[in-house]
C-alpha positions as CSV (number, residue, x, y, z in Angstrom):
1,M,11.8,13.2,23.5
2,V,10.9,9.7,24.5
3,E,12.7,6.3,24.1
4,V,10.7,3.7,22.2
5,V,11.0,0.4,20.3
6,G,9.0,-0.5,17.2
7,V,6.9,-3.7,17.3
8,R,5.3,-5.4,14.3
9,F,2.6,-8.1,14.8
10,K,2.2,-9.2,11.2
11,K,4.8,-10.0,8.5
12,V,4.2,-6.7,6.6
13,G,1.9,-5.0,9.1
14,K,2.1,-1.5,10.7
15,I,4.8,-0.8,13.2
16,Y,3.7,0.4,16.7
17,Y,5.8,2.1,19.3
18,F,6.1,0.7,22.9
19,D,8.1,1.7,25.9
20,P,11.2,-0.6,26.3
21,D,10.9,-0.1,30.1
22,G,14.7,0.4,30.4
23,N,15.7,-2.7,28.4
24,V,17.9,-2.6,25.3
25,I,16.1,-4.9,22.8
26,E,17.7,-5.8,19.5
27,R,15.9,-6.0,16.2
28,G,14.3,-9.4,15.5
29,T,13.6,-10.2,19.2
30,H,10.2,-11.5,20.0
31,V,8.3,-9.8,22.8
32,I,4.9,-9.9,24.6
33,V,3.0,-6.6,24.7
34,E,-0.4,-5.5,25.8
35,T,-2.7,-3.9,23.2
36,S,-6.3,-2.8,23.0
37,R,-7.0,-6.4,21.9
38,G,-5.2,-8.0,24.8
39,L,-1.8,-9.7,25.1
40,E,-0.1,-10.1,21.7
41,Y,3.1,-11.7,20.4
42,G,5.2,-9.4,18.2
43,V,8.7,-8.9,16.9
44,I,11.0,-5.9,17.3
45,E,11.5,-4.1,14.0
46,I,13.0,-0.9,15.4
47,K,15.4,-1.1,18.3
48,N,15.7,1.5,21.0
49,R,15.6,5.0,19.6
50,M,14.5,8.5,20.7
51,V,11.5,10.1,19.0
52,S,9.7,13.3,19.5
53,D,6.6,13.4,21.7
54,E,4.4,14.2,18.7
55,E,5.3,10.9,17.0
56,V,4.0,8.9,20.0
57,I,0.3,8.1,20.8
58,Q,-0.1,8.4,24.6
59,P,-0.3,6.6,26.9
60,L,2.7,4.6,25.7
61,K,2.4,1.1,26.8
62,K,5.4,-0.9,28.1
63,I,6.9,-4.1,26.8
64,I,5.7,-6.8,29.2
65,R,8.5,-9.2,28.6
66,I,10.9,-10.7,26.0
67,A,9.2,-13.9,24.7
68,T,10.3,-17.1,26.4
69,E,10.4,-20.6,25.0
70,E,7.0,-21.2,26.5
71,D,5.7,-18.1,24.7
72,D,7.2,-19.3,21.4
73,L,5.5,-22.7,21.9
74,Q,2.2,-21.0,22.7
75,E,2.4,-18.9,19.5
76,S,3.0,-22.0,17.4
77,K,0.0,-23.7,19.0
78,N,-2.1,-20.5,18.2
79,K,-1.1,-20.8,14.5
80,E,-2.4,-24.3,14.4
81,R,-5.6,-23.2,16.1
82,E,-6.0,-20.5,13.5
83,K,-5.9,-23.2,10.7
84,E,-8.5,-25.2,12.5
85,A,-10.7,-22.2,13.1
86,F,-10.4,-21.3,9.4
87,D,-11.7,-24.7,8.3
88,I,-14.6,-24.6,10.9
89,C,-15.6,-21.1,9.8
90,V,-15.6,-22.0,6.1
91,E,-17.9,-24.9,6.9
92,K,-20.3,-22.7,8.9
93,I,-20.4,-20.1,6.2
94,K,-21.6,-22.7,3.7
95,K,-24.1,-24.0,6.3
96,H,-25.7,-20.5,6.7
97,G,-25.5,-19.8,2.9
98,L,-23.7,-16.5,3.4
99,N,-22.2,-14.6,0.4
100,M,-18.8,-14.0,1.9
101,K,-15.2,-15.2,1.3
102,L,-13.1,-16.0,4.4
103,I,-9.5,-14.7,3.9
104,E,-7.7,-15.1,7.2
105,V,-8.1,-16.0,10.9
106,E,-6.2,-14.3,13.7
107,L,-6.0,-15.2,17.4
108,T,-4.7,-12.9,20.1
109,F,-1.9,-14.4,22.1
110,D,-4.0,-14.9,25.2
111,L,-6.8,-16.4,23.2
112,N,-9.1,-13.6,24.4
113,K,-10.4,-13.0,20.8
114,I,-10.6,-14.6,17.4
115,I,-10.8,-12.3,14.4
116,F,-12.2,-13.6,11.1
117,Y,-11.3,-11.4,8.0
118,F,-13.6,-11.8,5.0
119,T,-14.5,-10.1,1.8
120,S,-18.0,-9.7,0.3
121,D,-19.6,-7.6,-2.4
122,E,-22.6,-6.8,-0.2
123,R,-23.6,-6.3,3.4
124,V,-23.7,-9.6,5.3
125,D,-25.9,-10.4,8.2
126,F,-23.6,-12.7,10.1
127,R,-25.2,-12.6,13.6
128,E,-26.2,-16.2,13.6
129,L,-22.7,-17.2,12.4
130,V,-21.1,-15.2,15.2
131,K,-23.4,-17.0,17.8
132,E,-22.4,-20.4,16.5
133,L,-18.7,-19.6,16.4
134,A,-18.8,-18.2,19.9
135,S,-20.5,-21.5,21.1
136,I,-17.7,-23.5,19.5
137,F,-14.6,-21.5,20.5
138,R,-15.9,-20.1,23.8
139,T,-14.3,-16.8,23.4
140,R,-14.9,-13.3,21.8
141,I,-15.6,-13.4,18.1
142,E,-15.1,-10.6,15.7
143,L,-15.9,-10.7,11.9
144,R,-14.2,-7.9,10.0
145,Q,-15.0,-7.1,6.4
146,I,-11.9,-6.0,4.4
147,G,-11.3,-4.6,0.9
148,V,-9.7,-6.2,-2.1
149,R,-6.3,-4.5,-1.5
150,D,-6.2,-5.9,2.0
151,E,-7.1,-9.3,0.6
152,A,-4.2,-9.2,-1.8
153,K,-1.9,-8.1,1.0
154,M,-2.9,-11.1,3.1
155,L,-2.9,-13.8,0.4
156,N,0.1,-12.5,-1.6
157,G,0.8,-13.3,-5.2
158,I,2.8,-12.4,-8.3
159,G,2.4,-9.0,-10.0
160,I,2.7,-8.3,-13.7
161,C,6.4,-7.4,-13.0
162,G,7.1,-11.0,-12.1
163,R,7.8,-10.2,-8.4
164,T,5.8,-10.9,-5.3
165,L,3.4,-8.1,-4.4
166,C,4.8,-5.0,-2.9
167,C,1.9,-4.8,-0.3
168,A,2.7,-8.3,0.9
169,T,6.5,-7.7,0.9
170,F,7.4,-4.3,2.3
171,L,4.5,-1.8,2.2
172,G,3.2,-1.3,5.7
173,D,0.4,1.0,4.7
174,F,-1.6,1.7,1.5
175,T,-1.2,5.1,0.0
176,P,-3.8,6.7,-2.3
177,V,-3.1,6.1,-6.0
178,S,-4.9,8.0,-8.7
179,I,-5.3,7.8,-12.5
180,K,-3.5,11.2,-12.7
181,M,-0.3,9.5,-11.7
182,A,-0.5,7.2,-14.7
183,K,-1.2,10.3,-16.9
184,D,1.8,12.2,-15.5
185,Q,4.0,9.2,-16.2
186,N,2.7,8.9,-19.8
187,L,1.5,5.3,-19.2
188,S,-1.2,3.5,-21.0
189,L,-4.6,4.1,-19.5
190,N,-5.7,0.6,-20.3
191,P,-7.1,-0.7,-16.9
192,T,-5.5,-4.1,-17.5
193,K,-2.1,-2.6,-17.7
194,I,-2.1,-0.3,-14.7
195,S,-4.1,-2.4,-12.3
196,G,-2.8,-4.9,-9.9
197,I,-4.2,-8.4,-9.2
198,C,-6.5,-6.8,-6.6
199,G,-8.2,-4.9,-9.5
200,R,-7.1,-1.5,-8.1
201,L,-4.5,0.9,-9.5
202,M,-1.0,-0.5,-8.9
203,C,0.7,0.8,-5.7
204,C,4.0,1.3,-7.7
205,L,2.5,4.2,-9.6
206,K,3.2,6.2,-6.4
207,Y,6.9,5.4,-6.3
208,E,8.1,7.9,-9.0
209,E,5.2,10.3,-8.8
210,E,7.2,13.0,-7.0
211,T,9.9,12.8,-9.7
212,Y,7.4,13.1,-12.5
213,E,5.7,16.0,-10.8
214,E,9.0,17.8,-10.7
215,L,9.9,17.0,-14.3
216,N,6.4,18.0,-15.5
217,K,6.6,21.5,-14.1
218,N,7.5,22.7,-17.6
219,R,4.1,21.4,-18.8
220,H,5.1,20.7,-22.4
221,C,2.6,18.5,-24.2
222,E,1.8,17.2,-27.7
223,G,0.4,19.9,-30.0
224,D,2.0,22.9,-28.3
225,I,3.5,25.4,-30.8
226,I,7.1,26.2,-29.8
227,K,10.0,28.4,-30.8
228,T,13.3,26.5,-31.3
229,P,16.8,27.5,-32.4
230,D,15.8,26.4,-35.9
231,G,12.4,28.1,-36.2
232,E,8.8,27.5,-35.1
233,G,7.4,24.1,-34.8
234,E,4.8,21.8,-33.2
235,I,5.6,19.3,-30.5
236,L,4.9,15.7,-31.6
237,S,5.9,13.8,-28.5
238,V,7.5,14.5,-25.1
239,N,10.1,12.3,-23.3
240,V,9.6,13.4,-19.6
241,L,12.5,11.5,-18.2
242,R,15.0,12.8,-20.8
243,Q,13.4,16.2,-20.7
244,T,13.4,16.3,-24.5
245,V,10.7,16.9,-27.1
246,K,10.2,15.7,-30.7
247,A,9.0,18.5,-32.9
248,A,8.1,19.2,-36.5
249,V,10.0,22.4,-37.3
250,R,9.9,24.7,-40.4
251,K,13.1,26.7,-40.7
252,K,11.3,29.0,-43.2
253,P,7.5,29.3,-43.6
254,Q,7.7,27.9,-47.1
255,D,9.9,24.9,-46.2
256,A,8.5,21.5,-45.5
257,P,8.7,20.5,-41.8
258,T,11.6,18.5,-40.5
259,I,11.7,16.3,-37.5
260,S,14.1,17.4,-34.8
261,Y,14.8,16.7,-31.1
262,Y,15.3,19.5,-28.5
263,S,15.9,19.9,-24.8
264,V,13.1,21.6,-23.0
265,N,15.6,24.2,-21.9
266,E,16.2,25.4,-25.5
267,I,12.6,25.9,-26.6
268,E,10.0,28.4,-25.8
269,I,6.2,27.8,-25.9
270,I,4.4,30.2,-28.2
271,K,0.9,28.7,-27.9
272,R,-0.4,25.9,-25.8
273,K,-2.8,23.3,-27.1
274,F,-6.1,23.3,-25.1
275,R,-6.1,20.6,-22.4
276,E,-8.7,19.8,-19.8
277,D,-6.0,19.5,-17.1
278,Y,-4.2,22.7,-17.9
279,D,-4.9,25.6,-15.6
280,E,-3.3,28.9,-16.9
281,N,-3.3,30.2,-13.4
């Protein structure tokens, strides 16, 4: 076991572990740490705790110091410099006629590097742009191409639910989302209804997937022939959350079918309707 604190560098960024170096640091405290990019200004999100050695990437770097008033002032100045660098970079992109959209600019705390995040639908030859930016800022320049999900996370916005985007509010990492999740939850497969403003499948499809996987273990579906307490029938629809089915049932072979509702625990499948996603094994 090793004692660590969790530090976050962006509002909804990933949390990284550091050695508190014997200090007890409360959540919300600003600190200065050394990373692979140089000195950085972060905030404590996880106060002192013990974690297993497997959870830590060695070597574990130490917290250099708790941020002082001078450090806070330096960070404020860096934010102003980021805005200036953004405007300058946009101007230079237009000058070079590059097909790229600048999203965000990030400076390391010690001004050792400036990172420009951009999106583009194609590969961009930005070598001349980097040279010109380096001559202006006199520091290391990095241009990093990001995807549309990262763009939405940085810019934020309002989802179709009426709330601010999950990725820009509390999601530290993106998790894989598939169309199968929408099928399991019996949602419309219309892309406009299950896609976020980034154009990709909504992250919230993942939230209830484990629950639906558990509920779908019975694998009932429309068209299955079932045996009910009232006789044989055919499933017309399935309510996964309530674990009920709507079925057309004939109490006697010569009778007209009647519509009834049953719990999945009181029916037995006689014959399954063929489905591409059904594996009898």
